[in-house]
C-alpha positions in Angstrom: -5.4 -7.1 -11.0 -5.9 -3.5 -11.3 -4.9 -1.6 -14.2 -3.0 1.6 -12.8 -4.5 3.4 -15.9 -7.7 2.7 -14.8 -7.1 5.9 -12.3 -6.9 9.3 -13.4 -5.2 10.3 -10.1 -4.1 7.8 -7.2 -4.4 9.8 -3.5 -2.3 8.3 -0.7 -3.0 9.7 2.6 -2.0 9.1 6.0 -0.7 10.0 9.7 2.9 11.1 9.7 5.3 8.6 9.6 3.1 6.0 8.4 5.6 4.9 5.2 3.2 6.5 2.8 6.3 8.2 1.2 7.9 5.0 0.3 4.4 3.7 -1.0 4.1 6.6 -3.2 7.7 6.0 -4.6 7.2 2.7 -5.5 4.2 2.9 -7.1 5.5 5.8 -9.3 8.3 4.1 -10.1 6.1 1.0 -11.3 3.3 3.3 -13.5 5.9 6.1 -14.6 4.0 8.5 -12.4 4.6 11.9 -10.8 4.7 12.4 -7.2 2.9 15.7 -6.1 2.9 16.8 -2.6 -0.1 17.2 -0.4 1.4 18.2 2.9 1.2 21.5 3.9 5.2 21.7 5.9 6.6 19.8 3.3 5.9 23.0 0.9 8.8 24.8 2.7 12.1 25.1 1.6 13.7 26.0 5.0 12.5 22.7 6.4 13.4 19.6 4.8 14.7 17.8 7.6 12.3 18.3 10.0 9.2 17.8 7.8 11.0 14.5 6.6 10.7 15.5 2.8 12.2 13.4 0.2 15.6 13.1 0.0 17.8 14.1 -2.8 18.2 10.4 -3.7 14.8 9.6 -3.6 13.9 12.5 -5.9 16.2 11.6 -8.6 14.1 8.1 -8.6 10.9 9.6 -9.7 9.9 13.2 -10.6 8.7 15.0 -7.7 6.6 18.0 -7.5 5.2 21.1 -4.9 8.3 19.8 -2.5 10.3 22.7 -0.6 9.0 25.7 -3.5 7.8 28.0 -0.7 10.0 30.3 1.7 8.9 30.4 5.3 8.3 34.0 5.0 5.1 32.8 3.0 1.9 32.5 4.8 1.1 29.1 2.2 -2.7 28.3 2.3 -4.9 25.6 1.0 -6.1 27.7 -2.3 -2.3 28.4 -3.0 -1.8 25.0 -3.1 -4.9 24.3 -4.8 -4.0 26.6 -7.8 -0.2 25.3 -7.9 -1.5 21.5 -8.1 -3.8 22.8 -10.9 -0.9 24.0 -12.7 0.8 20.5 -12.1 -1.9 18.3 -12.7 -1.8 20.1 -16.4 1.8 19.5 -17.1 1.4 15.9 -15.7 -1.8 14.5 -17.7 -0.4 16.6 -20.7 3.0 14.2 -20.3 0.6 11.0 -20.0 2.1 10.2 -16.8 -0.1 9.2 -13.4 -0.5 12.0 -10.9 0.1 10.4 -7.3 -0.8 12.7 -4.6 0.3 12.0 -1.6 0.7 13.7 2.3 -1.1 14.0 5.4 -3.0 17.2 5.3 -6.8 16.4 5.3 -7.8 20.1 3.9 -5.3 19.8 1.1 -6.8 16.3 -0.2 -10.4 17.7 0.8 -9.8 20.8 -1.6 -8.9 18.5 -4.3 -11.8 16.4 -4.2 -14.4 18.5 -3.1 -13.2 21.9 -4.0 -12.5 24.9 -2.4 -14.2 27.8 -0.5 -13.6 30.9 -2.8 -12.0 33.5 -0.2 -10.1 35.6 -2.3 -6.4 36.2 -1.0 -6.0 38.3 1.8 -3.4 41.0 0.8 0.2 41.4 2.8 -0.7 44.7 4.1 -3.8 43.7 5.6 -2.3 40.4 7.2 0.7 42.7 9.0 -1.7 45.4 10.0 -3.9 42.6 11.7 -1.0 40.7 13.4 0.4 43.6 14.6 -2.9 44.5 16.3 -2.7 41.0 17.6 1.0 41.5 19.1 0.1 45.0 20.3 -3.6 44.9 21.5 -3.8 40.9 22.7 -5.8 38.2 21.6 -8.8 39.2 23.7 -9.2 42.4 21.9 -9.6 41.4 18.4 -11.9 38.5 19.4 -13.9 41.2 21.0 -13.7 43.2 17.6 -14.6 40.2 16.1 -18.0 39.7 17.9 -18.9 42.9 16.7 -18.0 42.8 13.1 -19.0 38.6 12.9 -20.7 37.4 15.9 -21.0 33.8 14.6 -17.4 33.2 13.8 -16.6 34.8 17.4 -18.8 32.3 18.6 -17.5 29.4 17.0 -13.6 30.3 18.0 -11.9 30.1 21.4 -11.0 33.5 22.8 -7.7 32.2 22.6 -7.1 30.9 19.3 -5.0 33.9 17.8 -4.1 32.4 14.3 -8.3 31.6 13.4 -9.2 35.0 15.0 -6.6 36.8 13.2 -7.9 35.1 9.9 -11.2 35.7 10.5 -10.9 39.9 11.0 -7.9 39.8 7.9 -10.7 38.1 5.5 -13.3 41.1 7.0 -11.1 43.7 6.3 -10.1 42.5 2.9 -13.4 41.6 1.6 -16.0 43.4 3.4 -17.7 39.6 4.1 -17.5 37.3 7.0 -15.8 33.8 6.3 -19.1 32.2 6.7 -20.3 33.7 3.5 -17.1 32.9 1.5 -17.1 29.1 2.8 -20.9 29.0 1.4 -19.0 29.2 -2.1 -17.0 26.6 -3.3 -14.9 26.1 -6.6 -15.1 22.8 -8.8 -12.7 20.2 -7.2 -9.9 19.1 -9.6 -10.6 15.3 -9.0 -14.0 15.0 -8.8 -15.5 11.9 -7.3 -15.2 8.6 -9.8 -11.7 10.0 -11.0 -9.5 8.4 -8.3 -8.1 5.7 -6.3 -8.0 7.3 -2.9 -5.8 5.6 0.2 -5.7 6.0 3.5 -2.5 4.5 5.2 -3.6 3.0 8.8 -0.8 1.7 10.6 -1.3 0.0 14.0 -1.0 3.0 16.8 1.6 2.0 19.0 3.6 1.0 16.4 3.2 3.9 14.6 3.9 6.4 17.7 7.2 4.5 18.2 8.3 5.3 14.7 7.5 8.8 15.1 9.3 9.4 18.4 12.4 7.4 16.9 12.3 9.6 13.7 12.5 12.9 15.6 15.5 11.6 17.1 17.1 10.6 13.7 16.1 14.3 12.3 17.6 15.9 15.1 20.8 13.9 14.5 20.6 14.6 10.6 20.4 18.4 10.9 16.9 19.4 12.4 18.3 21.7 14.8 20.6 23.4 12.6 17.5 24.2 10.4 15.2 25.5 12.9 18.7 27.6 13.7 18.6 29.1 10.7 14.7 29.7 10.6 14.7 31.4 13.9 17.2 33.7 12.9 15.2 35.1 10.2 12.8 36.7 13.2 9.5 35.6 11.0 6.0 36.2 12.7 5.5 33.2 14.8 2.0 32.9 13.4 3.2 31.8 10.0 2.6 28.1 9.2 6.3 27.2 9.1 6.9 28.8 12.3 4.5 26.0 13.5 5.8 23.0 12.1 5.8 20.4 14.6 9.3 20.8 16.4 10.2 24.1 15.6 8.6 26.1 18.9 9.9 23.7 21.0 13.6 23.0 19.3 13.6 27.6 19.2 12.7 27.5 22.9 15.8 25.2 23.6 18.0 27.4 21.2 16.9 30.4 23.4 18.1 28.4 26.6 14.5 28.3 27.7 14.5 24.5 28.1 16.8 21.5 27.9 17.2 19.6 24.6 15.5 16.6 26.0 12.3 18.6 27.0 12.3 20.1 23.3 12.6 16.1 21.9 9.8 15.2 24.1 7.3 18.1 23.3 8.3 17.8 19.5 7.3 14.5 19.8 4.6 14.4 21.5 3.2 17.3 19.5 3.8 14.9 16.2 2.0 12.1 17.8 -1.1 14.2 19.2 -1.0 15.1 15.5 -1.2 12.0 13.9 -4.1 10.8 16.3 -6.0 13.8 14.8 -5.3 12.7 11.2 -6.9 9.6 11.8 -10.0 11.5 12.9 -10.0 14.1 10.7 -9.9 11.4 7.5 -12.2 9.3 9.0 -15.0 12.0 9.5 -14.2 14.5 6.9 -13.4 12.1 3.8 -14.9 9.1 4.6 -14.8 8.0 0.8 -11.1 7.3 1.3 -10.0 3.4 1.3 -8.5 2.6 5.1 -5.6 0.1 4.3 -2.8 -1.4 6.5 0.7 -0.5 5.1 1.0 -4.2 4.6 -2.0 -4.5 2.4 -1.3 -1.1 0.5 2.1 -2.4 -0.5 0.3 -5.7 -2.0 -2.3 -3.2 -3.7 1.0 -1.7 -5.4 2.6 -5.2 -6.2 -0.8 -6.4 -7.8 -1.4 -3.5 -10.1 -0.4 -3.7 -13.7 2.1 -1.5 -15.0 1.1 1.2 -17.2 
């Protein structure tokens, strides 16, 4: 029987709709732990329903941190997350509680366990100027400029990849150095090897995809469309992360009368299924140290673990 106190932190990753949130809640209740969000979309205050954030009732059962604390107008990054997570981790450890990091964003978990490239924050004025040029001049023009200023980055990126092309130019404008230079420099990890129990919840694929489709319909019935309508009314930059959350672009198109509700739901479901597939692949190749478990095996591990 494993003692939960043997772990300085528990990391629970997995594809969307895999049941990892319920598992984290069960573990936190048993261990007196604190659940720390490690999902890049659940940080946004504006998208509680559509990102399947824990309900108020669930949050009352155990402490939850880093959920819904960011406005959709913010271009929240892995760097922001690591800084926020460091403060929360210090607080949780000071309380003598078990940190339970849970989510599906591989880059966030990699930043926690491997460190993060030391790219400094890009000033808002520079980011906005690059985005305005992107809209005015088009992505091909900015890719051509990137080829002159950072040939290696331009060669790696698809000429239509608006987000990454803009990001590469923003970094050059802000720092005078290409992204590759910054990626060669990393900060120490918050959770070094040997200090965690890291799990990846891996359900059977067909069952997972069916659950994703069913959950999207439940979200629509629970107010997801109202959320998106309020978000769309803000007129935010469509390149912001919150504006690209699964389901948001398609539902905005529905609200504009461009497609039917059924088409929007179908697109949202398909995008989410494709994302889940990419999550399996990403964790397998990028974080092989995570222990893969079926949902049933993970529940068994929690049940067999000693309480702290």
